[in-house]
DRENVEXMI-613897 format. One record per residue (C-alpha): residue in three letters; x, y, z. Coordinates in steps of 0.5 Angstrom, whole numbers, plus 500, padded with zeros to 3 digits. Example, Ala and Ser with C-alpha at 12.3 -4.5 7.8 and 13.67 -1.06 7.14 Angstrom:
2
ALA525491516
SER527498514
! end
This chain:
419
MET493420416
SER496425420
GLU493427427
LEU487433426
ASN484437431
SER477439430
ARG476446433
ALA469449433
ALA465455433
ARG460456438
PRO455462438
ASP456467443
ASP450470447
ALA452477445
ALA454479438
PRO462480439
ALA466484434
VAL469481428
GLN474476430
THR480473426
ALA484467427
PRO490464423
PHE489459419
HIS495454417
HIS493451411
ASP493455404
ALA487451402
TYR481448404
VAL474445402
GLU468448405
THR463442406
THR457439410
VAL458432412
PRO453426411
PHE450424418
HIS453417417
ARG460420416
VAL460424422
ALA464419427
LEU470422422
LEU469429425
ASN474427431
GLU481429433
ARG482422437
TYR479418431
ARG483411430
TRP480405426
TRP479401432
ARG475407436
PRO469406433
VAL469398435
LEU471400442
GLU465405442
LEU460399441
LEU464394445
ILE463399451
ALA456400450
ALA454393449
VAL458391456
LEU454397459
TYR447395456
GLY448388459
VAL450391466
LEU444395466
SER439390463
VAL441386469
LEU440391474
LEU433393471
PHE431385471
VAL433386479
VAL428392480
VAL422389476
TYR423382480
LEU422386486
MET416390484
MET413383482
ASP408380487
PRO411375492
GLY406370489
GLU407371482
SER415371482
GLY417364481
SER410361480
SER413359473
GLU418354472
ASP420357465
SER421364467
LEU423368473
LEU419373470
PRO412370468
MET409376464
ASP408376457
ASP401380457
MET402387454
SER396390458
ASP400389465
PRO404395467
VAL410392470
PHE411388464
ILE410394459
PHE415398464
PHE420392463
LEU419392456
LEU420399454
GLY425400460
SER430395457
LEU430399450
ALA431406454
ILE437404457
LEU440404451
ILE441411451
PRO446411457
ALA449405454
CYS451409448
TRP453415451
PHE458412455
GLY460408449
ILE461414445
ARG465418451
LEU469413453
GLY470409447
SER471414441
GLY471420445
ARG467424440
ALA462429441
TRP456426444
GLY452431440
PHE454429433
ALA450422435
TRP444426434
SER445430428
VAL450434424
ALA449440428
GLY452437434
ARG446437438
VAL439435438
ARG435441434
TRP429441439
ARG426446434
LEU425441429
PHE423436433
TRP418439437
ALA415442430
GLY415435427
LEU412432434
TRP406436434
ARG404435427
MET404428428
ALA400428435
PHE395431431
VAL395426426
PHE395420430
LEU390423435
GLY385423430
LEU386416428
PHE386414435
LEU379418436
ILE376414430
GLY379408432
ARG376409439
GLY369411436
ALA369405431
SER370400437
ILE365403441
ALA360403435
ASP361395434
ASN362393441
GLY356397445
PRO357401451
ASP361396455
ALA367398450
ALA367405453
VAL369402460
LEU376402462
GLN380396465
PRO382397472
GLN389398471
ALA388403465
LEU391409469
GLY397405471
LEU398403463
LEU397410461
ILE402413466
VAL407408463
VAL406409456
PHE407416456
THR413416460
MET417410457
VAL414410450
PRO418416448
ALA425414451
GLN424407448
ALA423410441
ILE428415442
ALA433409444
GLU431405438
GLU432411433
LEU439413437
VAL442406436
PHE439404429
ARG439410425
GLY444414429
VAL450410432
LEU450403428
PRO450407421
GLN455412424
PHE460406426
LEU459403419
GLY460410416
ALA467410419
TYR469405415
VAL464405409
ARG462411405
ASN456408401
PRO450410405
TRP446404403
ILE450400406
CYS450404413
TYR443404413
LEU441397410
VAL445393416
PRO441396422
LEU435396418
VAL435388418
LEU437388425
PHE431392427
THR427388423
VAL429381426
ALA428384433
HIS421384432
ASP416378434
TYR411378428
ASN409374422
TRP412375416
VAL407380414
GLY408384420
LEU415384419
ILE414387412
ASP411393416
ILE417394420
THR421394414
VAL418399411
PHE418403417
ALA425402418
ALA427404411
CYS423411412
MET426413418
ALA433411415
LEU431416409
LEU429421414
ALA435421418
HIS439421412
LYS436427408
THR435431414
GLY442430417
GLY439428424
LEU434424428
GLU429429430
LEU424427425
PRO425420426
MET424421433
ALA418425432
LEU414420428
HIS416414432
ILE414417438
ALA407419436
ASN406412432
ASN408408438
VAL404412443
MET398411439
VAL399404438
PHE400402446
SER394407448
SER390404443
GLY391397447
VAL390401453
PHE383403451
GLU382396447
VAL382399440
ASN387394438
ASP390388441
VAL397389442
ASN399382444
ALA398380437
THR403377433
GLU399375427
ILE398381423
PRO393381417
TRP395384410
GLU390390411
SER393393417
VAL400392414
LEU397396408
PHE394401412
SER400402417
SER405402411
GLY402407407
LEU401412412
THR408411414
ILE410413407
VAL405419406
LEU408422413
THR415421411
VAL414424404
PHE410430408
PHE416431412
LEU421431407
TRP416436402
ASN414441408
ARG417447406
GLN418450414
LEU421443416
LYS426443410
GLU428450412
MET429448419
TRP434442418
GLU437445412
GLY439452416
ASP442448422
ARG448444419
THR455444422
ARG459448416
VAL466444416
PHE472447413
LEU477441411
PRO484441409
PRO484437402
GLU488431405
HIS482430410
PRO478423408
LEU471427408
ALA474433403
PRO470432397
ASP473432390
GLU471440389
PRO476446387
LEU479448393
VAL478455397
ALA484459397
ALA483461404
PRO477460409
PRO474467411
GLN477470417
SER470471421
VAL466464420
ALA459466421
GLY455460424
ALA457454427
ALA463451424
LEU468446425
VAL475448422
PHE480442422
GLU487444423
PRO494441425
ALA493439432
GLN499443435
GLN496449431
GLY489449432
THR485455433
ARG478457435
THR473462432
ALA467465435
ALA460468431
PRO454471434
ARG448467435
GLY443467430
THR448467424
ARG448460423
THR448458415
ALA448452411
ALA453451406
PRO451446400
ARG457440399
GLY463443396
ARG460450396
ARG466455395
THR467460401
GLN468467399
PRO474470403
PRO472477407
ALA472483403
GLY479486402
ALA482479404
GLN487476398
PRO487469396
ALA493465397
LYS496464390
PRO498457387
ALA505456388
ALA510455382
PRO512448380
GLY517446385
HIS516451390
SER512450396
ALA506455397
GLN507460403
PRO500461407
GLU498468408
GLN500472414
PRO493473418
ALA490479420
GLN491481428
PRO486478432
GLN481484435
ALA478483442
THR476476441
GLN472471446
SER473464447
ARG468459448
PRO468452450
LEU468447444
PRO462443442
GLU465436444
GLN463438451
GLN456441449
SER450437451
SER446434446
SER440437450
GLU442444449
! end
């Protein structure tokens, strides 16, 4: 496959004049790319780059884990460290703030490890690790998070009330380290949940998607890894599997990690907070059937709510990067080709051109539109589509119109995901 150069349009702050840019293919396909396949939207793509990306991330994660271990070891009391012959960190109590910090921090450091792996290994845009829009769609994330906060806050209050009713007024007395635990929970749990979604619903499916088209394979392998990484009995692992499957479905359908992150954060904050207030035992590894049925059923209901909510659906369907691909690109669908892309591209778009001829276009802010997979793009008014060449003759592309007062913007590859 010849080297391709992705040139992208980033909306400008002020609405510029209608802009034109030369396009060097006489035929394109307009499409949207599935989330697990966005690793191929990389001008530097080679078959070995996704492997290098994972290797760098794994090595850096090991280094950061050692540094975190040293930090936590220094935080311990001198009498506590080394008091066990079996472990340098003799902690296994989920009610200990230091242990909770170490546990959640050991997962949160996956975020910088993945960042370095993506930027140094494959050189692709960091924003596409989060969504098909090439960035975190914060509006969608916050819309999902506040909805989940109401649900899990209600469940927490019900559980807290039931605990006091069953155990008497003494159950309302908090343990001495409750404040420290809550600070750790509300600061570290969001980072832990985001890191797990980034790895198991983002980076790993995209790694597999660089070689495999089938989304079932790309999401199933990380699902198995996510499940076996949890230390529960086999009944509890069923709940973890259902949760991972629902998060994968949300990521695939919405084209990003925003809603999985929102649900994961709300769920984990409620679980750890319930442990602080002694509503449940967060140290338990033997999970009863009734808890699994309730937890899995709730996850499925909330997933269906996310997918069927009209407001949320408009957010993710209207915020996908439109991609114009030449027919030889591996992501180009088997659809009739568009004669030529529009000379003024509305919304965020990636136009793949030969590396030596790549050009960029820009569009006003607020004109972002979504295009269904394989949808034909109509050329602008007055533009004449390229006519197919006669047999035995090569097609000559149309001469582009002269550009008018164009403005240049940085490519999204340099754009931060926190935009």
